[in-house]
C-alpha positions in Angstrom: 0.2 0.0 0.3 1.4 3.5 -1.1 2.3 5.7 1.7 -0.4 8.8 2.3 0.6 12.0 1.3 1.2 14.3 4.3 -1.3 16.9 4.4 -2.0 19.3 7.0 -4.6 17.8 9.7 -6.8 20.2 11.9 -4.8 20.7 14.9 -6.0 19.6 18.3 -5.9 22.4 21.2 -7.2 22.8 24.5 -9.3 25.3 23.2 -11.5 22.9 21.5 -12.6 21.9 24.9 -14.3 25.7 25.9 -17.4 25.3 27.1 -18.8 26.8 24.3 -18.1 23.8 22.3 -19.3 21.4 24.9 -22.9 21.0 23.0 -20.9 19.7 20.0 -18.8 17.0 22.1 -21.7 15.9 24.1 -23.8 15.6 20.7 -21.1 13.4 19.1 -20.6 11.5 22.5 -24.1 10.6 22.4 -24.2 9.5 19.1 -21.2 7.1 19.5 -22.7 5.8 22.6 -26.2 5.3 21.2 -24.8 3.6 17.6 -22.6 1.3 19.9 -25.1 0.2 22.4 -28.3 -0.4 20.3 -28.8 -3.2 17.3 -28.3 -2.0 13.9 -31.9 -2.5 12.9 -33.1 -0.3 15.8 -30.7 2.2 14.8 -32.1 2.1 11.4 -35.5 2.4 12.8 -35.3 5.4 14.8 -33.0 7.3 12.0 -36.1 6.9 9.4 -38.6 7.9 12.2 -36.3 11.2 12.7 -36.4 11.4 9.0 -40.2 11.4 9.0 -40.6 13.7 11.8 -38.2 16.4 10.1 -40.4 16.6 7.4 -42.7 18.6 9.4 -40.2 21.2 10.4 -38.4 21.2 6.9 -41.3 22.7 4.4 -38.7 24.1 2.2 -36.6 21.1 1.7 -39.7 18.9 1.3 -40.9 21.5 -1.6 -37.1 21.4 -3.3 -37.1 17.5 -3.1 -40.6 17.6 -5.3 -39.6 20.1 -7.6 -36.4 17.8 -7.9 -38.5 14.9 -8.9 -40.9 16.9 -10.9 -38.3 17.9 -13.2 -36.1 15.0 -13.3 -39.0 12.4 -13.8 -42.0 14.4 -15.4 -43.9 11.2 -15.8 -44.2 10.7 -12.0 -47.4 11.3 -10.9 -48.2 13.4 -7.6 -48.9 10.6 -5.3 -45.6 9.0 -6.6 -43.9 11.8 -5.6 -45.1 12.0 -2.4 -44.2 8.6 -1.6 -40.8 9.0 -2.8 -40.4 12.2 -0.9 -41.2 10.4 2.2 -38.8 7.8 1.9 -36.5 10.1 1.0 -36.5 11.7 4.2 -36.7 8.5 6.2 -33.3 7.8 4.2 -32.2 11.2 5.1 -32.9 10.6 8.9 -31.2 7.2 8.4 -28.1 9.1 7.4 -27.4 10.2 10.7 -27.4 6.8 12.2 -25.4 5.6 9.4 -22.8 8.6 10.0 -22.4 7.4 13.5 -22.0 3.9 12.2 -19.3 4.9 10.0 -17.5 7.1 12.4 -17.6 5.1 15.8 -18.3 1.4 14.9 -15.4 -0.8 15.5 -14.0 -2.6 12.2 -15.0 -6.4 12.8 -19.0 -5.0 13.3 -18.6 -2.7 10.4 -17.4 -5.1 8.0 -20.4 -7.1 8.7 -22.5 -4.7 7.1 -20.9 -4.8 3.7 -21.5 -7.0 0.4 -18.2 -6.6 -1.7 -19.2 -6.6 -5.6 -16.8 -6.2 -8.4 -13.9 -4.0 -7.4 -11.4 -5.2 -9.8 -10.5 -1.7 -11.6 -9.4 -0.5 -8.6 -7.7 -3.3 -7.7 -5.8 -3.5 -11.2 -4.9 0.1 -11.0 -3.5 0.0 -7.4 -1.1 -2.5 -8.8 0.1 -0.3 -11.7 0.3 2.7 -9.3 -1.8 4.8 -11.3 -4.2 7.4 -9.5 -8.0 6.8 -9.9 -10.7 9.5 -9.8 -13.3 7.4 -7.9 -16.7 9.1 -8.8 -19.4 8.6 -6.6 -22.7 10.7 -5.8 -24.0 12.2 -2.7 -25.9 9.2 -1.6 -27.3 9.6 1.9 -25.2 6.8 3.3 -22.0 8.5 2.1 -20.0 8.1 5.0 -20.5 4.0 5.1 -19.1 4.1 1.3 -16.3 6.1 2.0 -15.3 3.8 5.2 -16.1 0.8 3.2 -13.3 1.1 0.3 -10.6 1.7 3.2 -12.0 -1.3 5.0 -11.7 -3.5 1.8 -7.8 -2.1 1.3 -8.8 0.7 -0.9 -8.6 3.9 0.9 -8.3 7.1 -0.6 -8.9 11.0 -0.2 -12.2 12.9 0.5 -13.0 16.3 -1.1 -14.4 18.1 2.0 -15.6 21.3 3.2 -13.7 22.5 6.3 -16.6 23.3 9.0 -16.8 27.1 10.5 -16.7 25.8 13.9 -13.4 24.4 15.1 -14.4 21.6 17.2 -16.9 20.3 14.8 -14.1 20.4 12.0 -12.0 18.3 14.5 -14.2 15.6 15.0 -15.4 15.5 11.3 -12.0 15.2 10.2 -11.1 12.2 12.6 -14.4 10.7 12.2 -13.6 10.6 8.3 -10.0 9.7 8.2 -9.3 7.4 11.5 -9.9 4.4 9.4 -7.7 4.8 6.6 -8.9 7.8 4.6 -7.5 11.1 4.3 -8.9 14.7 3.3 -8.4 17.3 0.9 -9.9 20.7 1.0 -12.4 21.3 -2.0 -11.0 24.3 -2.8 -7.3 23.1 -3.2 -7.0 21.9 -6.7 -3.1 21.3 -6.5 -3.5 18.9 -3.8 -6.1 16.7 -5.4 -3.9 16.9 -8.6 -1.0 15.4 -6.5 -3.0 13.2 -4.5 -3.7 11.2 -8.3 -0.3 11.8 -9.9 1.1 10.1 -6.7 -0.9 7.0 -7.4 -3.8 7.5 -5.1 -7.4 7.3 -5.1 -9.6 10.7 -4.9 -13.2 10.4 -4.0 -15.0 12.6 -6.1 -18.8 13.9 -6.4 -19.6 15.4 -9.6 -23.4 15.2 -9.1 -24.3 18.6 -7.6 -24.9 21.8 -8.8 -21.9 23.8 -7.8 -22.7 26.9 -9.3 -22.1 28.8 -13.0 -18.2 28.9 -12.4 -16.4 26.2 -14.3 -19.7 24.4 -15.2 -21.6 23.0 -18.5 -25.0 23.1 -19.4 -26.1 19.3 -20.3 -28.7 16.9 -19.9 -29.3 15.2 -16.4 -32.4 12.9 -16.4 -35.1 14.9 -18.1 -33.5 18.2 -17.4 -31.7 19.7 -20.8 -29.8 22.1 -19.2 -28.6 21.0 -16.0 -25.7 22.8 -14.4 -22.9 20.3 -14.3 -19.0 20.7 -12.9 -16.3 20.6 -15.2 -14.3 19.4 -12.4 -14.2 15.9 -13.5 -12.5 16.9 -16.8 -10.0 19.3 -15.0 -9.0 16.5 -12.3 -8.8 13.6 -15.1 -6.8 15.8 -17.7 -4.1 17.3 -15.5 -3.5 14.2 -13.5 -3.8 11.5 -16.3 -5.4 9.5 -13.7 -8.2 6.7 -14.5 -12.0 7.3 -14.0 -14.1 4.7 -12.0 -17.7 5.1 -10.9 -18.5 3.6 -7.3 -21.4 3.3 -4.9 -22.3 2.0 -1.8 -26.2 1.8 -1.3 -28.0 0.0 1.1 -30.0 -2.9 0.0 -33.1 -4.5 1.0 -31.4 -6.8 3.9 -30.1 -4.0 5.4 -26.6 -4.2 4.4 -24.2 -2.2 1.8 -23.2 -3.3 -1.8 -19.9 -2.0 -2.3 -19.4 -1.5 -6.3 -16.7 0.1 -8.2 -17.0 -1.9 -11.4 -17.6 0.7 -14.3 -14.3 1.9 -15.8 -14.9 5.0 -17.9 -11.3 5.9 -18.6 -11.0 4.9 -22.2 -14.5 6.6 -23.4 -14.0 9.8 -21.2 -13.5 13.0 -23.9 -10.9 15.0 -22.1 -10.5 17.6 -24.6 -14.6 18.3 -25.0 -15.9 19.4 -21.6 -19.1 19.6 -22.8 -19.2 16.0 -24.1 -17.4 15.0 -20.9 -20.1 16.6 -18.6 -23.0 14.8 -20.2 -21.3 11.5 -20.5 -20.4 11.9 -16.7 -24.1 12.8 -16.2 -25.3 9.4 -17.8 -23.0 7.6 -15.8 -24.1 9.1 -12.6 -27.5 8.7 -13.5 -26.9 5.0 -13.6 -25.7 4.8 -10.0 -28.1 7.1 -8.8 -31.0 4.6 -10.4 -29.3 1.9 -8.4 -31.2 3.3 -5.3 -32.8 6.6 -6.2 -34.7 7.3 -3.0 -31.2 7.0 -1.2 -30.0 9.9 -2.9 -29.9 13.7 -1.9 -32.9 14.9 -3.5 -33.1 17.7 -1.0 -30.4 19.7 -2.8 -31.3 22.4 -5.4 -29.8 20.2 -8.3 -31.3 22.4 -11.0 -31.1 25.8 -9.5 -28.7 27.3 -12.2 -30.3 27.6 -15.4 -28.3 28.1 -18.7 -30.2 31.2 -19.2 -27.8 33.7 -17.8 -30.6 36.5 -16.9 -32.3 33.9 -14.8 -32.2 35.6 -11.1 -32.0 33.0 -7.9 -33.5 29.6 -8.3 -36.2 30.2 -10.3 -37.3 26.6 -11.0 -37.7 26.3 -7.2 -40.3 29.4 -6.7 
C-alpha cells in the first residue's frame, strides 16, 4: 500500500474544550454511545422515524425534493412523488445513524454490513500505481461508502468543506480519516491533482450543482440544461488518472453493496468539456438509479439555468 501524502490536519488544542463547544462534544459523544449500544435494525428504525418527523420542520426541503423529482421525472404522478419524498426523508434520517456507524463502530462490526461486489478496476490500477478519480454520488449513506472502501484495502482522499466551528471540524476530520482515508480541502485543486499523480485514489462527487463557475449545461435526467461541474475533466486531464464509478447503497437486507466496477477511463472525452459533462451525467444517473430514494434530492440540483439572465432559483419558486 502506498504511503499517504502528508497533508495538514486540523490541530487539536485545549481551546476545542472550551464550554462554548460542549454542546457539540456532547452531541457526538451521545451519537457514539447510542450507535454502539443499540442493534443496527433499531438504529435504522430510529433514524428513519426522525427523518419522517423532520419533514414537518423542513417544508422548504420538502418543496425542493418535490421540484427536483418533477423536473427529473416528469412522468411521475403527484402520489408517486409524495411517496418518494417520504422515503427520501426517512433515508435522510437514517443517514444520521449511518454517519455514527461509519465514524464510531469497530471494524469487526462494520465489516458485517458490507457486501463486496466487483472492485477489480480499482485493484488493477492500484497494482499499476496509477491514480484513480473514484466518482461517487451524494448518497445519504456516503460516510458508509467511504469507510467501506478503506476497510476493503482501497482507501483514498475525500474532498471536503472544512466546518466553521473548530470543534465540529476536528471531529469531522477524525471521523472520516481515522479508518484509513484522508481529506483534501475542496478548494485545493493542486493537492487533488497531486494525490492522483502520486498514484492514490480521490473520492469525487460530480453530481451536484456547484454554481455557474467552471460548469457546462448538459442533460441530467429529464432536464436538458442541468448546470454540471467540469471538475471531472480538469482533474482527469491534469493528473492523467483513471476514472471509475463507485457506490455503496443500502440493499433490502439492510447491508451495503460496495461497487466500483465501471471503468470509464478510455471513453471519457478529456478534450471536450461539454461532451465529458454529458457523459459523466449519464454515468451518474446509472449510479443513482441503483437506489434513487437514497440520493440527496433535498439539494437544489437544477438551481442554475443556462439562461444567464435567470436570477435566483427560479425553478424552485
